[in-house]
C-alpha positions, 0 to 999 in steps of 0.5 A: 499500500502506497502511503504518502504523509502529506497532511501532517506537516500542514497540521504542524504548520497550522499549529506553529502559526497559532502559537506564533500569533498567540505569543505576538498578542501576549507580547503586545498585551504586555507592552500595553500593560507595561505603558499603563503601569508607567502612566499610573506610577507617574500619576501616583508620583505627581499626586500624593495621597493627599489632595492638598499635595496634588499639583494638577498641570492646569492653566492659571485660568482653570485654577482661578475658575476652580478656586471660584467654584469652591465653597468658602469654608464655614470657619471664614467670616465674609465681610467684603469691603465696598468697592472704592477704587482704591483698596478694592477697585473691583478689578478681576484677577487675570489668573491664579498662580500663587498664594502670598503670605504677609504680616500686618506690621502693626503689633497687637491689632485684630483681624477686625481692626485691620479689615475696617482699616482696609474699608477706610476711604483713606486706605489704599491697601487690602488683602483677600484674608486677615487672620486674627490673634485668636485664629479668626479669619475674615475675608475682605475681597472676593476671590475673583478680584484683585486685592491691594497687597502684593504689588504687581503680583496683585493680578495673579495671586491671593493675599493673606495678611496675618496679625501678630502680637509683638514686634517680632512678627511671630504669630500666636499658636491659634493664629499659626493653626488658622494660617496653615488651615486656610493656606491648605484649603486655598492650595487644594481649592486652586489645585496648587502645591506648596511651590506656589505658596510664597512670601511678600519677600519673594516678590519685593525683597521686603521683610514680610512676613518678618518672622518668616524672613528672619527664620527660614526654618520656620518658613520651611516648617510652615510649608511642610505643615501646609502640605500635611494638613487636611483643611 
C-alpha cells in the first residue's frame, strides 16, 4: 500500500502559526500593560495621597475658575469691603498662580481692626483674608478680584495678611494654626502645591512676613505643615 504523509506537516504548520500569533498577542498585551503601569506610576508620583499635595498641570485660568467654584469654609467670616477704587477697585484677577503670605506690621491689632482699616476711604491697601490673634479669619475681597497687597503680583495671586502680638512678627499658636488651615484650603481649592505658596518678601525683597524672613527654618516648617494639613 502506497502511503504518502502529505497532511501532517500542514497540521504542524498551522499549529506553529497559531502559537506564534498567540505569542505576538501576549507580547503586545504585555507592552500595553507596561505602558499603563508607567502612566499610573507617574500619576501616583505627581499626586500624593493627600489632595492638598496634588498639583494638577492646569492653566492659570482653570485654577482661578476652580478656586471660585469652591465653597468657602464655614470657619471663614465674609466681610467684603466696598468697592472704592483704591483698597478694592473691583478689577478681576487675570489668573491664579500663587498664594502670598503677609504680616500686618502693626503689633497687637486684630483682624477686625485691620479689615475696617482696609474699608476706610483713606486706605489704599487690602488683602483677600486677614487672620487674627485668636485664629479668626475674615475675608475682605472676593476671590475673583484683585487685592491691594502684593505689588505687581496682585493680578494673579491671593493675599493673606496675618496679625501678630509683638514686634518680632511671630504668630500666636491659634493664628498659626488658622494660617496653615486656610493656606491648605486655598492650595487644594486652586489645584496648586507648596511651591506656589510664597512670601511678600519673595516678590519685592521686603521683610514680610518678618518672622518667616528672619527664620527660614520656620518658613520651611510652615510649608511642610501646610502640605500635611487636611483642611
